[in-house]
N, C-alpha and C positions, 0 to 999 in steps of 0.2 A: 783887592775884597771881590771876589764872585757871589752875587746872588743866584738864588735857587726860589724863583718866587711857589712854583707847584712842587716845593719838595717837600712842606709837611702834609699837605692834602697826601702827595704819593705814601708816604711814611704809615701817615692813615691809613692807609687802605690796603698796604702791606701789614699791619701790626692788626687791623680787624679781620683779612683771614685765617693769617695764622691764631689768632683765638677762635675762629669760625670751626678751624681745620680741627684745634686742639679738643675741643667741647664738643665734637662729631667723634673724636677719637675718644674722648670721657665716655662721652655713650657706649661708645661701642666697646670700649673695654668693661665696664663696667652690666651692660647687654651678657658680655660671657663670663662674669665670673656669675650675674645671677643662677647661671645657664648651668654652668659651673658646681655652684652648690644644691641644687634641687636637680641635680640629673640622675638623681637614683630612686628618687623621689615620681621625677617624670617618666622618666623609664618603666618602673615596677606602674605606677597607676595606666598606663598606658597600655602595655598586654594584659595586667587586669581586665580595664575595659576591653579591650579587642577580643580577650575571651569569652568575656560574658557576651558580646554581640554576636560573636560566633555560635555559642551555643543557643542563644535566641533565634538566630537565623536561623540554624538546622529544626530548629522544631516548632520555625514557624509554616503556615501553611504555604505549597509550591504554589505557584499560578502559573498559565500557559499562557501565550499569546497565539492568537493566530489571526491572520490579515486578507483583506480580498480587496481588490481593486476594480472599481466600474467606469469606463468612458461616458459622461453623460454628454447627451446633444439634446438639442432644441428639436423638439418632436415635431414631424413636418405637416403640410395639409392634406397633401397627395403624395404617392410614387413617383407622378412626373414631379414635385420639387423634389424628393429626393436625390432623383436621377442628374435634373440638373442642378443642382446646387449639395454634392456633396459631401464638401469639403467644408460648409457653411460652422460655425464654431459658437459656442451660447456667447451671451453674456455674461459677464463679469458673480455680476446681481444674482445671474438665475440658477448659477453655479452654488452660491453661497445660499440662497434658499429651496437647491435639493438636499445638504446638507442638513440644517435645518430638519428638513422634511423627514426626513433617512434616523433622527433624533429625536422625532418628534412622542407624543406620549403617544398617541393613536398607531401609530406603526409601531412601538415598544409590544403596545397588547396586542395586536393583534399578531408579532413573534412570539410571542407567553402562546396563547392562542393556540398558535398555528403549531409550535412543539410541543403543546402539552409540560410548559416550563415548569411548570407549579406541582408538577410530581418529581421536579428533579430536583435533590436533597440542597443543591447547589443554590439554587433561587428561592431558599428559604432560611427566614432570618430563624436563628439558635434561640430555642426555649428560653425564658424572662430567668432568671437568678432567683435562688428564694428568695434571698434579699430584697430584690427585687419584683417578686411575687407581694412579699409583705407590705411592703410599701404603696403596692396600688391599691389591697385589702383594706389599708390604713388610710388611703384618698379616697375609696368608695364608701366607704363606713362616715365620713367627714363630710364629703361636699355631695353626698347619693352615687349612683352608678352613672355611668356614663348610656348616653344612650346609644344604643347598636346600628352602627353607616354602613352594614354590612350588603349583600345584594337584594334589594326589596326588592327592586324597581324590574322588572324582565330587560333584558339589554344594559344593565348597571355593573361591571366587571366584580367580581368578589376581593375581599378583600385579600385572600392569597395571590390573584393577578395582579391588583397594585406593588403586596412586598416584590412579587416577582418582577415585574417590570422596574421599582423605584432598585433592586439591584442589576439589573440588566443596563437601565441609565448609567449606573455606576460603572460597571466594566468596559461600557461603548466605551467608542472612540471614535467618531468620525473628522475625519480630515480634509482638505484638497491640497492635490499636488504641487506646490508654489502660484503659478498663474491660469495654470493649465484644467484645462475639463475634466481630468482625472480625480476621482473619488477613492480613499483609502480608510475601511470599515474594516476596524480595531476590533477585537470581542475576547477579555481574560476571562481565564477559569481555570479548574482547580485539574482539568484531566486534559489531553488534549485532545480525545477526539471529544470531547464536547465544546473545549473552544470554538472547534473548526467546524462541527457542526452548529453553532448557534449565528459561524460568520455566515456561513449559508444560508440559512433559515432568514438572517437580517434581509441579506443580499439579494432574496428569493422575494423576501417580502412586497420590500420595493421596488424590484422589476414586475410583479402582479400589480402592486398599487398603479403605480403608472400606465400600463396595459387597463385595466378596470376604468380607469380614470377619461382615457382614452377613447375607451368606445363609446363609455354613460355618455361622453359630451357632443361622439359623432354622431351618437343615434339620438342625442336632442335636435342635433343641428339638420341630423336627415329627415326626420320626423317633419320638422317647422317648414323648409323646403315644399316636404309632399306636400304638406297639406295647404301651403301657400298655392302650391302650383296647380292643385284641383280645384283650389277658388278659382285661378286666372282661368282655366280650360272654361267652366262654369258662364262665367262673364264675357269670355269670347264666345262662348256657343249663343249665348241671351244676347247679342252684340249683333252677332249673325243675323238669327232671327228676327231682332226687329226690323234690319235694314230688310229684308227677304219681304218678312209684313208689311213694310211699308209701302216697297214697291209693288205690291200685289194690291193692297187696300187702296191705293192713287193710282191701280193702271198707269206706271211712268215703267214702260215701254218704246218713248219716242223717244226728239230733241227736244230744243226749246222753240222750233218754230212757228210751231201751230198748226202742221202740215196735219194729211193722215198719220200715226204714227201707229196702224194695226197691222203693218206688215214687217214693218221696223221690230217693234215688240216682238211680234214671233221669232225672227230670225234671231234677234238678243239672247229671248228665254230661249232660244231651241240648242243656239252655240252653246249656254253657259251647262245647258241642262247634257247636250253631247260629250261637253271638257270634264263634266264632273262624274259622270258616267266613266268615260277612260279613265280619269282619277281613278274612284272606286274600284272599278275591278285591277288597276294593275294595284293599289294599295293591297286590296280585297286577296289575290295574290300570294304578292310578298308575303304579307300575313303567314298563310296557308302554308307556305314555301318555309316559313321561321319556322311555325311551330311544327309542323313534322321533323325539321332538321334537330330544333332542341328536342322532341320529345325521344331522340336515339336511334334517329333513323338516317343518320348524316354528320358532314361535320360544319359546326356552326360559323365555321374560318370562309366557308366557301362564300356563306350569304355577300350581297352589295351592302347593305347597307351596316355590316361588320365589317368587311375590308374599307369601308369610305371613315369608320369613326377612329378620331387620333386616340382617344383613349385607348383603346383595345390595341392601336400598334405601340403607345407605349409601351405598355402592359407588359405585351408579346415579347414586345425587346427587352424588358427585364427583366422577363422567364427565364429569357435565351441567357443572359450572363449570370442570372444566380447559379444557372444548370450549369455553367461551365467551373464558375467556384466551387458549384459543389463537388463537381469530380475533382476539380484542383487537393480540394480538402481531403479528399474520401484519401486521397492517394499520398496522402500524404504524415495523415494521424488517423485516429484510429474511428471509432463511429460515434464515441465518446466526449467529444471537442465540443465546448461549449458555440463557438461560433459557426463548423458546422449544422447543432442544429437551431441555432438564432437564423441562417440561412436555409433549413429546410422548413421553418417554420412560417418564412419572409414569401417563400415560392405558394404553399397550400394558400396564404393569404391574399397574392394575388392570383392564383388562381380562381379562388370562391372572386376574388373582383371581378374577372372578367365575364366567368358565368350573370353575375349580377346586372354587368354591363352589357349585357346576349339580354337577358330579360328587361332591363331598361328600353333597349329598342324596340326587342316585340312588341311591349305599353305603349310606346309609340307612334308604334304602325298600326295599333289596336284602334289609337286616339285617334288615329286619323283617316279610320276606317269610318269610325264615329262619326265623324264630324260630315263625314261625304255623304253618310249616308245622309244626316240630319236634310245638308246640301239639298242633294238631289229628289230628296222629298217637296221640298218646298217648290222645285223650277216645278218640279212634274205639276204639281199644283197648280202652279201662277202660270203655267202654258195651258192648262186646264180651264181656268178664270181669264183667261188673256179674252182680249176682245173689247170694239165701241172704238169710236177714235174719239180722245180725251186730251187737254191737250196740260203740259206739265206748268203751273203755276211756279211763279219764280223764290215764293216764298215755301215752297211745298218742296221744291228744285233743291232751295238750300237745307232744307232740315233733311232731305234725304243724304247730302251729299256730310254734311254732318255724324249722320247719323254711320255712315261710311270710314268717315273718320275714325272715329272712339273704335268700329271692329276692326279696324286695321292697328291700331295701336293696342287696343286686348289684345290684339295674333301677336304682334310685337313682342310684346312682353310676357307674354304666354313664352315663345319660342325661347324666350333669355332663361326664365325661371325652367323650364324643362333641362336649355344644358345645365344649371344649377342644381337641379336634384338629380341628375347624373354626377355630378360630381361630389355632392352629399352622399349617393349612394357608394362611390367610390369609399370617401372618407370613411364613412361607416365600417366598408370590408377591411380596410388598411390599419391594421389595426398593431404597429410596430411602437415598442415602448420609447424609442428614443436613450436605449444602453443597452452596453456592449460591456461582456465580462473580458476584463484586460485578462486581470490573471484571479484565477477559481483562490477556493478558502485554501491555509496552507493549514500543512499540518506542522505543529511544531517540535523539534527534539531534544529541546534543553526548556529547564521550565523558564521565564520572564521576571520571575519576582517569589522570595528575594534575591537578589545578586551578593553575593558572600564576599567576595571582593570589596565589594562597595561597604556591604555595613562592614567590616575588619576595620577597613581602612577609620572609616567614620567612628567606628568604639575606639579606635588611636587615637585619632587627633582627637575627637571629645575628652579621653581620657588625661591626653597631653593638655589639651587645655585644659581644663580643670584641675589640672598639677599647676601649671604657671597662675593660675587665682589662686591658689590655697598659697605658693609660693609669694606673690604679690601684698597679699591679705598678710601671709606671715611678717613681710619685708615691711608694709605700713603700720602696724604694730607693735614691729622690732626695734626697743630703742637703742639697741646697739652696735656698734660697727663693723663691719664686715671685710672692707677692703682700705688700704692706704690712701686710698685719690679722696676715699671718705670721708677718713681722718682727713689730711689735708685740706677738704674744706670746708670742715665745718671748724676745726680749730685754726686754720692757720700753721699750722706748726709743719715742720717738714718731715718725713718719715724716713729716719735714716737705716732702715732694714726692717726689711719680714721675711721671718722666719718658719717653714711650712711644720707640720708635723715629725716627730720621727718618728722611724718605725724601728728601730733597736733595743735593744737591751740596755745597753751599753749605758750608764749615769754618763752626763749633759757634759760633765767638764770633761770630762776622760776623754770622748771621743773629740777631741781637741789635736789629743799624743796622739790616738789609737791610728784614724783618721783625716791627713792634716790637711786633705787634700778637696774633703766632702764638704757638697754648698754650705753646707752650717757650720764647719771648720772656718770658710773663706768669709763668710757673712759676719762672723764674730771678730775674725780679724778687719774686714774692712771697715765697720763697725767700729773696734776699738781705735781705731789709724784717723776718723774721724773724728773722733771723741778728741782724741789727745790731741788732733790737729787745732785745737779750738782754745788748746789751754794757754796759759799768762806766760807774758814776759820776764817775772823773774824765775829764780832760778831754784823756788820752792816746786815739788814735784804737786801737780793738781787733783782734787779732791772731784773723784763723780760721784753723784749720787744717784741710786738709781730707786726709781716708785713706779706704783702700780693702786689703782682704784680699790682694788679688794685685793686678797688668797687668789693663789691657784691661776696666775696669770700671766707667771713666767719671768717674775721681778727678779728671786732670786737666784734661779737657772742662769738667766742673764748676767745677774751680777759674777757671780761664780765663773762662768767664762769668760768674761770681759777681764779678771786677773787673772785666769789659768793662760789665759791668751799671751798679755805683758809678760805673763813670766817664763813662757816659752820665748818668747821675743828677745831674751837676758838682760827685763828689765826685775827692779825685785819692787815686788809687789805686799802691798797689805789691805788686805780683806777683812770688811769691819760689819757687825753684823750688826747692822743700827735698831733690830726688832725686837726692844724691851718687853714688845706681848706676850710673843710670838716667835719665839729661835729660831726660825725655819734654816736659816743659812747653818748655826751650830749642828742643829741635827743631821743634817746634811752631812756633816764632817765629823761626826759623831763627839763633835765638843760639847752638848749639852750637861748644864751644872756643872759646868769650869769655869774659872777667875777669866773674866773678860772684860765688857765696856761698862756693867752698871755697875762694877767694883771699883774700876779705872774711875767715875766718875764721882763716886763716891767715897775716894779718899787712899784705896789700893794702890800701891804704887809700879810702875810697867819700863821697862826698857828696851828699845828695840832691840830685835839681837845684833850681834857682832857680824855682822855680814864681810864674809871674806870670800864670796864668790856672787856671779852674778848667774841668773834667775831663778831668782829666793820669791817662792812666795807666804806669805806669811799671814794669818790667821788669824785674826781677835773677836772670839765668842762674844754672845751678845753676856755671858756670864751670869750671877745667881740675879735670878730676874725678878724686881720689886712691886708693889702693888703700886708704887706710883712712880710710875716711869716719865714722867712729864719732871717733878722736881729733880731727878737726878737728872733727865739730859740739860736744862738749866742751873745745872750749875757750875759755875767758872774754871771747871777745870775742862771742858769740852773743846774751847778754843787751844789753851795749853797742849792738849793732847793732839789733837789735832796737828798745830803749830810743828811738834816735834818729827809729828809723824812724816809731815812734808819734808822737813830735813832729810829722815832717814832712809825715806824711800821713792821709788822714782814713779809709783803712782800709787795713789790710796783711792781702790772702791768700798763703799757705803752702802752695803744693802739695807734700805730703809725701811719705813714702816708701812703698810698701803693707807690710802690716801683718808681712807675712813677715820682716823686718827688724826686728822689734821694737825693737832698743835706738834707732835712730834714731826711729823714732816716740815713745818715749817722753821720748829730751833733747828732740826741741822741744813736747813734749807737755806738758813741764813749764812752756815760757813762754809759750805761745799759751793765750789769753786763752777760747777757744771751739773748738770739734774740730765737724764735719761728717764723719759716717761716709757714704762712698758705696757702695754696694751694689748688684747689675748681677743682675736675675729670668732665673735659671735657670742662673747660674751661681758668687753667692758661699754659699758651703759655712756651713751652722748650725753647725757645730761650731768651723768654726776663727773664725768671726766671736765665738763666745761666750766662744772663749779670749782673742779681741783687746779684747775691752771688759772682759775681769778685770785685762786688763793697764794699763786707759788708765783715768785719773780718770774714774769719771763723775761729781764736780761739773760740768767742764768738756764732757760732751758736751753737747750742745744737741739734734739729730735726726740722722732718716735721710737722703739722699736715693739714689732705688732708680732706676733705667734702664732700658731696654730693658721697661715695665710693658707689659700689654696697651691696647689703644686705649681711654681716656676721657681726661674731666677733669681735669688738675691739680688734688694736692689743694695747696692754697691759696686757692684760687678762691671764691665765694661758690657756693653750690645756682643764683644766678637763673645765673650764667655756663656754669653744669654742665647747664641743662637747656633753656636758648635757646645754643647756643654759636657758631649759624650767622645769627643775627639778635639780636648781641649789643654790636656793632663799639665802640656808644657808651659801652658799662660797661667794656668793657675800657680805651678810654682814660682813663674817668673813676678805675678802678682804678690805672692807672698814673701819672694826677694829681695820688693822693689820695697814691701813694707817694711817689713824687720831689717832692711837696711838704712834707710830714711831713719828710723826711730833710736837703732845704734847712733847714727852718728847726732840726732839730740840728746839722747844720753851723757855721750862722750863729753860735748859737748858743756853741757847743764853741769855736768862733775869738775871740767875744767874750771867754770866759772867759781862754783860752789870752792873747788881748792882754793 
């Protein structure tokens, strides 16, 4: 004996996998069944919802979207910085701050004012409705009128401007393109021209705002530098005058050795005076020449002072580069190109800056001339007062050197501020905004909103979702069976057959004879075979009882079809109408109010037909209905009658009453061999079926036949027939032949045993 320690665990895992796969397939089948049941509802609601959304879309106001792109650069401090670092990129925080600046309220108010958008109907609120005005009047009457917050102060935006600004904020979109320094400005409006116009207004307002801010900051900085330089110039002049006055006051014109300083004093003062006069003459000539050239009598660039200026040389180089770019763009595009206009604007600004730098140089020359004139006058005065043989005391010499150091420091400080003043004047004249128009405002060719396709698809999906929700609610509130899987799950009983709704005017039992290869005929044949294969081992014919919950579920049709199918299979069949309250089977075959089961149970004589051939279908009608069917069924003649029928026929089929008449069904179930329960999809209730099965003997319930099922292949046929239903006529014949041959053999064997 071989032991397999892990075989049980492996089998458990395999069984769990099979159960999970079966559960998934069950869910899939139920989902398909749900969609099949509510397909028409889903289709109709989807079409209606899609059509409604389509009509609403065509009635909605069209919106057009125009976009423009700006490239944002950090504003340079001077054109020299632009030339040195032309590819410097701004930080992420800087670009994000500019996007917020474009969408700020102050910027939008400037756009409204600049474009006069308060006069555009699109930027006005719709007038309030009558209901809203009525409610407002009632509110004012109860709470008092609301104080007017209009433009009572000068500079305060009007109510119309605030409304236009609010609408512009709603239709404006400012986004950064990824991690780049390019900003996209988009505006939606009810006309293409208006969308393009407002987009252009927003971009131009933002650029002008940056230019204005740049000029204002540069002006403040330049004014401060100029004021500070003037203050330092005065301090330099005061310090130099203090040194000269100190020398004159103390007759400091010699050395510290104590000798006669008269000659040395005269020599030093005379030498300094000559140098000052020479410098004064040179600076005066340069100033005169510069002013003459600046007045228009020559080229300012020919001046030596101008040629030595690094700023002017850099500006000239930039102007040459801009001239080359302008010439290239003029040849490649028209005169309205935004880039060409921007280059020309930069060229004009640099030319103004060049002129300002020349004026600054002339001003510096004038300051130097003024300083030299003061120095010459002081030296001349000192020379006229020079005389005597005085000695320089130690403390006086120290004080003189201190004054000279202060004067030198002020002079150096003043020179540095003069250079900064030139840069400040350059910054003031260099009015670049740091923005470039990458793409001008586009003219939209088609509307942006609403999207007909998107709204239609959304409407179809919304209608389908609503239909599915309605179907789910109906399923949740519906207490009936809809699928064989549901029957088997709730009742634990095998569904032997499921029959779809027939679309024919032929009477149901006659279909078995007129169209024996139809799915209905094959399903009844398989159902009859399954029922007969569970019969007892004795030689008597089985008694099949067909029951249902209520009327109209197909019980009578199934019972008649089973009997007809057995008779076509060469069996002698007795079909009994066991419903003594409503004889549906008797009415179907035209035997209403004729002698039948009720009369036999009350003592009327009955003898089976003298059967001389095979395939006989004998019908026992319900008879003359009585007011007390339960008493009739409780008669001791019922089991005798059924025993006689078992001995005389090959199959006995009873069309029983509905389960609402529980006593009748219980009596018939007691004397039958098998019970077939018939249910109708969408009609048979679950709670009633559960109670019915609790009151029936479970050992005799063979299975369930379900009618009005969704269109599918009948249960009981092979998978080959199920897959190849259209091209499988020969297989259907083979199945019927096999079932019929098997039943004939069983019938012959039973008759031999009886004989």
